[in-house]
C-alpha positions in Angstrom: -49.7 145.0 122.1 -46.0 145.9 123.0 -43.3 145.1 120.4 -41.8 141.6 120.6 -38.5 143.0 121.7 -40.2 144.7 124.7 -42.1 141.5 125.5 -38.9 139.5 125.5 -37.3 141.9 128.0 -40.4 141.9 130.2 -40.6 138.1 130.1 -37.0 137.7 131.2 -37.7 140.0 134.1 -40.7 138.0 135.1 -38.7 134.8 135.2 -35.7 136.5 136.9 -37.5 138.6 139.5 -40.9 137.6 140.9 -42.5 134.7 139.1 -42.0 132.5 142.2 -41.7 135.1 144.9 -45.4 134.9 146.1 -46.7 132.3 148.6 -48.4 129.2 147.2 -51.0 126.7 148.5 -49.6 123.7 150.5 -47.9 121.1 148.3 -50.5 118.4 149.0 -53.3 120.7 147.6 -51.9 120.3 144.0 -52.8 118.1 141.1 -50.2 117.3 138.4 -51.3 117.4 134.8 -49.4 116.7 131.5 -50.6 117.7 128.0 -49.3 118.4 124.5 -50.4 119.2 121.0 -48.6 119.3 117.7 -49.9 122.2 115.6 -48.1 125.0 113.6 -47.4 128.2 115.5 -45.8 131.3 113.9 -42.3 132.0 115.1 -43.2 135.6 116.1 -46.0 134.3 118.3 -43.9 132.1 120.5 -42.6 134.9 122.8 -46.3 136.1 123.1 -47.3 132.7 124.3 -44.4 132.7 126.7 -45.3 136.0 128.1 -49.0 135.3 128.6 -48.5 131.9 130.1 -46.1 133.3 132.6 -48.3 136.2 133.6 -51.7 134.4 133.5 -50.7 131.1 135.1 -48.8 132.8 137.9 -52.2 134.2 139.0 -53.5 130.7 139.3 -50.4 129.5 141.4 -49.5 127.0 138.6 -45.9 125.6 138.6 -44.2 123.3 136.2 -42.6 123.3 132.8 -44.2 124.5 129.6 -42.4 124.3 126.2 -43.6 126.0 123.1 -42.2 125.8 119.6 -43.3 126.3 116.0 -44.5 122.6 116.3 -46.9 123.2 119.2 -46.9 122.9 123.0 -45.7 120.3 125.5 -46.3 120.8 129.3 -46.1 119.1 132.7 -47.6 121.3 135.4 -48.9 121.2 139.0 -52.1 123.2 139.6 -54.0 123.9 142.8 -56.8 121.3 143.1 -59.5 124.0 143.5 -58.3 125.7 140.3 -58.0 122.8 137.9 -61.3 123.6 136.2 -60.3 127.3 135.9 -57.0 126.2 134.4 -58.7 124.0 131.7 -61.3 126.7 130.9 -58.4 129.2 130.5 -57.0 127.1 127.7 -60.4 126.5 126.1 -61.3 130.3 126.2 -58.0 132.0 125.5 -56.1 129.5 123.4 -58.6 127.8 121.0 -55.6 127.0 118.8 -54.9 124.1 121.2 -58.2 122.4 120.5 -57.0 118.8 120.8 -55.3 119.0 124.1 -56.0 116.1 126.5 -55.2 116.9 130.1 -53.5 113.8 131.6 -53.7 113.6 135.4 -50.9 111.9 137.4 -51.8 109.0 139.7 -50.4 110.7 142.8 -51.5 114.1 144.1 -49.1 116.8 145.3 -46.9 119.5 144.0 -44.3 117.9 141.6 -42.5 121.2 140.7 -41.2 124.2 142.6 -41.3 126.9 139.9 -43.0 127.9 136.7 -40.8 127.8 133.6 -42.1 128.6 130.1 -39.4 128.1 127.5 -39.2 128.5 123.7 -37.8 125.4 122.0 -36.7 124.6 118.5 -38.4 121.2 118.8 -40.8 119.9 121.4 -38.9 116.6 121.5 -35.5 116.4 120.0 -34.9 113.6 117.6 -32.7 115.5 115.0 -35.1 114.7 112.2 -36.1 117.4 109.8 -39.8 117.9 109.8 -39.9 118.4 106.1 -38.8 114.8 105.6 -42.1 113.3 107.0 -45.7 114.2 107.6 -46.3 115.1 111.3 -50.0 115.0 110.7 -49.9 111.3 109.6 -50.5 110.3 113.2 -50.6 106.7 114.5 -53.8 105.0 115.7 -54.6 106.1 119.3 -55.7 103.3 121.6 -57.3 104.4 124.9 -55.8 102.6 128.0 -58.8 100.3 128.1 -58.5 99.4 124.4 -54.7 99.0 124.7 -55.2 96.7 127.7 -57.8 94.5 125.9 -56.0 94.3 122.6 -52.6 93.4 124.1 -54.1 91.0 126.6 -55.9 89.1 123.8 -52.8 88.5 121.6 -51.8 84.9 121.2 -48.1 85.8 120.6 -45.8 88.6 121.7 -46.4 91.7 119.6 -43.9 94.2 118.1 -44.2 96.4 121.2 -41.6 99.2 121.5 -40.8 101.2 124.6 -40.0 104.7 123.3 -38.5 105.8 126.5 -34.8 105.9 127.7 -33.1 103.0 129.4 -33.3 104.5 132.9 -37.1 105.0 132.5 -37.8 101.4 131.4 -35.5 100.1 134.1 -38.1 100.6 136.9 -41.2 99.7 134.9 -42.4 98.5 131.5 -45.1 96.6 129.7 -44.8 92.9 129.5 -43.1 91.6 126.3 -42.0 95.1 125.4 -38.8 95.8 123.4 -36.7 98.2 125.5 -33.8 99.7 123.6 -30.7 100.5 125.7 -30.7 104.2 124.7 -30.0 107.5 126.5 -31.8 109.9 124.2 -35.0 110.0 122.2 -32.9 110.5 119.1 -31.2 107.2 119.7 -34.5 105.5 120.4 -35.9 106.7 117.0 -32.9 105.0 115.3 -33.5 101.9 117.4 -37.2 101.9 116.5 -36.4 102.1 112.7 -34.0 99.2 113.1 -36.5 97.1 115.0 -39.3 97.8 112.5 -37.2 97.1 109.4 -39.0 94.6 107.2 -42.2 94.7 109.4 -44.2 97.1 107.2 -47.3 94.8 107.2 -47.2 94.0 110.9 -49.0 95.7 113.8 -46.5 98.0 115.5 -47.3 99.1 119.1 -45.5 101.8 120.9 -45.7 103.6 124.2 -44.0 106.4 126.2 -44.6 108.4 129.3 -47.3 110.8 128.1 -47.7 110.1 124.4 -45.8 112.9 122.7 -42.7 110.9 121.7 -45.0 108.2 120.2 -47.1 110.7 118.3 -43.9 112.0 116.6 -42.2 108.7 116.0 -45.5 107.0 115.0 -46.0 109.7 112.3 -42.5 109.0 111.1 -43.2 105.3 110.7 -46.6 106.0 109.0 -44.8 108.3 106.6 -42.4 105.5 105.7 -45.1 103.2 104.7 -46.0 101.2 107.8 -49.6 100.4 107.6 -50.6 99.7 111.2 -48.9 101.8 113.9 -50.7 101.9 117.2 -49.8 103.9 120.3 -51.1 104.2 123.9 -53.1 107.4 124.2 -51.8 109.4 127.1 -48.9 107.0 127.6 -48.0 105.1 130.7 -49.4 107.9 132.9 -52.9 107.4 131.4 -52.6 103.6 131.7 -51.6 104.0 135.4 -54.7 106.1 136.0 -56.8 103.5 134.2 -55.4 100.7 136.5 -55.9 102.9 139.6 -59.5 103.7 138.6 -60.2 100.0 137.9 -58.9 99.0 141.4 -61.0 101.7 143.1 -64.1 100.5 141.3 -63.4 96.9 142.2 -62.8 97.9 145.8 -66.1 99.8 145.9 -67.8 96.7 144.4 -66.3 94.6 147.0 -67.7 96.8 149.8 -71.2 96.5 148.3 -71.1 92.8 147.5 -69.0 91.4 150.4 -72.1 90.0 152.1 -73.5 88.5 148.9 -70.9 86.8 146.9 -67.3 87.4 148.0 -66.0 84.3 146.1 -67.1 85.5 142.6 -65.6 88.9 143.3 -62.2 87.4 144.2 -62.3 85.6 140.8 -62.9 88.9 139.0 -59.9 90.4 140.8 -57.8 87.5 139.7 -58.9 87.9 136.1 -58.0 91.6 135.9 -54.2 92.1 136.0 -52.1 95.1 134.9 -49.9 94.3 131.9 -47.6 97.1 133.0 -45.2 96.1 135.8 -43.4 98.4 138.2 -43.2 102.2 138.2 -43.7 105.0 135.7 -40.6 107.2 135.6 -41.5 110.9 135.8 -39.4 113.9 134.9 -40.1 115.9 138.0 -39.1 115.7 141.7 -41.1 112.5 142.2 -38.9 110.6 139.7 -41.6 107.9 139.5 -45.0 106.9 140.5 -46.0 103.2 141.3 -48.4 101.4 139.1 -47.9 97.9 140.5 -45.9 96.7 143.5 -43.3 94.9 141.3 -39.8 96.0 142.0 -37.8 95.4 138.8 -34.5 97.2 139.5 -31.7 97.1 142.1 -29.8 99.7 144.1 -26.8 100.8 142.1 -24.6 100.9 145.2 -25.4 97.6 147.1 -27.4 95.7 144.6 -30.5 95.1 146.8 -34.0 95.2 145.2 -35.0 98.8 144.8 -36.7 101.1 142.4 -36.3 104.5 144.1 -34.5 107.0 141.9 -32.6 110.0 143.3 -29.9 112.4 142.3 -26.6 112.6 144.1 -26.9 115.3 146.7 -23.7 116.8 145.5 -25.3 118.7 142.7 -22.0 119.1 140.9 -22.1 115.3 140.4 -26.0 115.0 140.2 -25.7 111.3 139.2 -29.2 109.9 138.5 -29.2 106.6 140.4 -31.3 104.0 142.1 -30.5 104.1 145.8 -32.0 102.2 148.7 -32.7 104.0 152.0 -29.8 102.3 153.7 -27.3 103.5 151.1 -28.9 107.0 151.1 -28.3 107.2 154.9 -24.9 105.8 154.8 -23.6 108.1 152.0 -25.3 111.3 153.0 -27.7 111.1 150.0 -24.8 111.0 147.6 -23.7 108.4 145.0 -21.1 107.1 147.5 -17.9 108.4 146.0 -15.5 109.7 148.7 -15.3 113.2 147.1 -19.1 113.6 147.0 -19.5 112.4 150.6 -16.7 114.7 151.8 -18.1 117.7 149.9 -21.6 117.3 151.3 -20.4 116.7 154.8 -18.2 119.8 154.6 -21.1 121.9 153.4 -23.5 120.5 156.0 -21.0 121.4 158.7 -20.9 125.0 157.4 -24.7 125.2 157.2 -24.9 124.2 160.9 -23.0 127.4 161.7 -25.4 129.6 159.7 -28.8 130.8 160.9 -31.5 128.4 159.7 -33.5 131.1 158.0 -30.5 132.5 156.1 -31.5 132.7 152.4 -29.4 131.1 149.7 -27.8 128.1 151.4 -31.0 126.3 152.6 -31.0 122.8 151.1 -27.9 123.4 149.0 -25.8 120.3 148.8 -22.8 121.4 146.7 -20.6 124.4 146.0 -21.8 126.8 143.5 -19.8 127.5 140.3 -18.4 124.0 139.9 -18.6 122.6 136.4 -20.8 119.4 136.2 -18.6 116.3 136.6 -20.5 114.1 134.1 -21.9 114.7 130.7 -25.5 113.7 130.3 -24.8 110.2 128.8 -22.8 109.3 131.9 -24.9 111.1 134.4 -27.8 108.6 133.7 -25.6 105.6 133.7 -24.4 105.3 137.3 -23.2 101.7 136.9 -20.7 102.9 134.2 -19.5 105.8 136.4 -19.1 103.6 139.4 -17.1 101.0 137.4 -14.9 103.8 136.1 -14.3 104.9 139.7 -13.3 101.3 140.7 -10.8 101.0 137.9 -9.4 104.4 138.6 -9.1 103.7 142.3 -7.4 100.3 141.8 -4.9 101.9 139.4 -3.9 104.5 142.0 -3.6 102.2 145.1 0.0 101.5 144.4 0.9 104.9 142.9 0.6 108.5 143.9 -2.1 109.9 146.1 -5.1 111.4 144.3 -5.9 115.0 145.0 -9.4 116.2 146.1 -9.8 117.8 142.7 -9.0 114.7 140.8 -11.3 112.6 143.0 -14.1 115.0 142.4 -13.9 114.3 138.7 -14.4 110.5 139.1 
């Protein structure tokens, strides 16, 4: 086994040079999986994990993001459909330390990532809480999607049900009667959770997130603080969405079989079963969401029409995460609508038209390289705030001096 220092150099070269230089199967032939496990890993073993994951998974044409830390592993990957079993057997055979991993499939098929990244992290999910102050093994009670659905559907009054996701995630979809803190980071949500639960030590506390990892950690924190009944959705919203999808498919299949026998009773069964999650499940990949129900809970940040389609401003220096309807997307060149972003993208598009279509480097690029991001993260995910700031800045300059292109780019 090479020394750790040599492994680190080789791993960096893998990521820099050829990890993604080989052809891959077509995007539609991929399945997206998420998985995680909290378990202690020695610090000196992290770079070994990083090295082997990069070299081994590359051979399977796996793409996605894998994070490892002394706490465990957290991953979202897209794997070729015909190699999913091979991928799962790889973990079972070569990494028995991850013996509690549950592979959580996405509702939609396709390639959700472009490249494979394996990164070493201090924490799997950042909440700023010292692990020595609570017992991470004191996990909450896991409810399968079916158990979760039955239990919440049978309650006679609204439960203490906390959405452990950020505000922009819950904006396009959430469980009925859930408490959705207006937060930007997981650390802020943990603080909000503690405030919500104050004085409710004897009550049932329910929580959910996208895949479950945030709830496993925050649920352990609550349990360590003396809360007796903390329950979380196993596999998160992703697993519940799969449960709903499977239920619909089963009912459709039953309808095909029974349509000539008793179509009326089947319609009644359809009416009785209803998803308690409404809207979309936000995803941290290029899809930026997958639909669970047809409910549209949000509005376009530009024109205000009903819409739940997230996108990033195509000026990557701006990169504002926004909800934008097809009409506004077309009108503003895929940008957030600011004059500077529209101008910048149009200028670059004009230059690209003069370059050979197969010229490497500029294909699909929608902003100039080397420009410092215009918005810090807290603003980048709050487009309404940014747009309101622009309006105020624009009105204050209408009667004054003209604003330079550089100044406009920072608004």
